C-alpha positions as CSV (number, residue, x, y, z in Angstrom):
1,M,23.5,-4.5,-12.0
2,S,23.1,-1.8,-9.4
3,V,19.7,-0.6,-8.3
4,I,20.3,2.9,-9.7
5,V,21.4,1.6,-13.2
6,S,18.3,-0.7,-13.2
7,F,16.1,2.3,-12.3
8,F,17.4,4.4,-15.1
9,K,16.8,1.7,-17.6
10,L,13.1,1.6,-16.8
11,P,10.4,3.3,-18.9
12,V,9.6,6.9,-17.7
13,K,6.1,5.8,-16.5
14,D,7.5,3.1,-14.2
15,K,10.1,5.6,-12.8
16,I,7.3,8.0,-11.9
17,V,5.2,5.3,-10.2
18,I,8.2,4.0,-8.3
19,L,9.1,7.5,-7.1
20,E,5.4,8.0,-6.1
21,A,5.4,4.7,-4.2
22,L,8.6,5.7,-2.3
23,F,7.2,9.1,-1.5
24,W,3.9,7.6,-0.1
25,L,5.7,4.8,1.8
26,I,8.1,7.3,3.5
27,L,5.4,9.8,4.2
28,I,3.0,7.2,5.7
29,R,5.9,5.6,7.7
30,L,6.7,9.0,9.2
31,M,3.0,9.8,9.9
32,I,2.5,6.4,11.6
33,W,5.5,7.1,13.8
34,I,4.4,10.6,14.8
35,F,0.6,10.7,14.8
36,P,-2.2,8.5,16.1
37,F,-3.6,5.9,13.7
38,D,-7.0,7.5,13.4
39,L,-5.5,10.8,12.3
40,V,-3.4,9.0,9.7
41,Q,-6.3,7.0,8.5
42,K,-8.5,10.1,8.0
43,R,-5.7,11.9,6.2
44,V,-5.2,8.9,3.8
45,Q,-8.9,8.8,3.1
46,K,-8.9,12.6,2.4
47,I,-6.0,12.2,0.0
48,T,-7.7,9.5,-1.9
49,S,-11.0,11.3,-2.1
50,H,-9.3,13.9,-4.4
51,Y,-8.5,11.3,-7.0
52,T,-10.9,10.9,-9.9
53,S,-11.3,8.1,-12.3
54,D,-9.5,10.2,-15.0
55,N,-6.4,8.0,-14.6
56,K,-8.3,4.8,-14.6
57,H,-6.0,1.8,-15.0
58,I,-3.0,3.6,-16.4
59,V,-1.0,1.2,-14.4
60,S,-2.3,-2.4,-13.9
61,L,-2.9,-3.9,-10.5
62,P,-0.1,-6.5,-10.9
63,R,2.4,-3.8,-11.9
64,L,1.4,-1.6,-9.0
65,R,1.7,-4.5,-6.6
66,L,5.2,-5.3,-8.0
67,I,6.3,-1.6,-7.7
68,M,5.0,-1.4,-4.1
69,G,6.9,-4.5,-3.1
70,M,10.1,-3.2,-4.7
71,A,9.8,0.3,-3.1
72,A,9.0,-1.1,0.3
73,R,12.3,-2.9,0.4
74,Y,14.1,0.5,0.5
75,V,11.9,2.1,3.3
76,P,12.9,1.1,6.8
77,R,10.1,-0.4,8.9
78,A,7.6,-0.4,6.0
79,T,5.3,-2.7,7.8
80,C,2.2,-4.2,6.3
81,L,0.2,-1.3,7.7
82,V,2.5,1.3,6.1
83,Q,2.4,-0.6,2.8
84,A,-1.4,-1.0,2.9
85,L,-2.0,2.7,3.6
86,A,0.6,3.8,1.0
87,G,-0.8,1.2,-1.4
88,Y,-4.3,2.5,-0.9
89,I,-3.2,5.9,-2.0
90,L,-1.2,4.7,-5.0
91,F,-3.8,2.2,-6.2
92,S,-6.5,4.9,-5.9
93,R,-4.4,7.4,-7.7
94,Y,-4.5,5.1,-10.7
95,G,-8.2,4.5,-10.6
96,H,-8.4,1.2,-8.8
97,I,-11.1,0.8,-6.2
98,I,-9.7,-1.2,-3.3
99,F,-10.3,-1.7,0.4
100,I,-7.9,-1.7,3.4
101,K,-8.4,-4.6,5.7
102,I,-6.9,-5.0,9.1
103,G,-7.2,-8.3,10.9
104,V,-6.0,-10.3,13.8
105,S,-5.0,-13.9,14.3
106,N,-4.5,-16.0,17.5
107,E,-3.1,-19.2,16.0
108,N,-1.3,-21.5,18.5
109,G,-1.8,-18.9,21.2
110,E,0.3,-16.3,19.3
111,F,-1.5,-13.0,18.7
112,E,-0.7,-11.3,15.4
113,A,-2.2,-8.3,13.5
114,H,-2.0,-7.8,9.7
115,A,-3.1,-5.2,7.2
116,W,-3.7,-5.9,3.5
117,L,-5.5,-4.5,0.4
118,E,-8.5,-6.2,-1.3
119,K,-10.3,-5.7,-4.5
120,D,-13.5,-7.6,-5.2
121,G,-12.7,-9.9,-2.3
122,N,-9.2,-10.8,-3.6
123,V,-6.0,-9.8,-1.9
124,V,-4.0,-7.5,-4.1
125,L,-1.3,-6.5,-1.6
126,G,-0.2,-8.1,1.6
127,E,-1.3,-11.7,1.2
128,S,-0.6,-14.0,4.1
129,K,-0.8,-17.8,4.7
130,K,-2.4,-17.2,8.1
131,N,-6.1,-16.8,8.5
132,F,-6.7,-13.3,9.8
133,K,-10.1,-12.3,11.1
134,T,-11.0,-8.8,9.8
135,I,-11.6,-6.2,12.5
136,L,-11.5,-3.1,10.4
137,D,-12.5,-2.3,6.8
138,I,-11.4,1.0,5.4
139,D,-12.8,2.2,2.0
């Protein structure tokens, strides 16, 4: 079954959330490409500050996580940072209080950075088998 046919078979609520996820992933990807990270970070925080708890938990965390994963497959270079920033907006939009974590790892002499989302100390988006040391918390 094609992606488009599958999309049209979804409930309206899921279609809206998928389109929102795609919008935020594309916008954040472009912003990361064009602007310095601190400017993108401030803009993301400003966007989420406008969301209230009126929409609290209309979409569950597992459903949002699944939708972000599906949408990210269709956005070129939707890195963990892009997904974490876009996910932060989307999860906040639906009333979930989450935190962006950015960390580094130097296992086996190989430096690597990673971004993920956490709620109550649990990873909700961007889990990794590696042990990353958090260097930046964004709430």
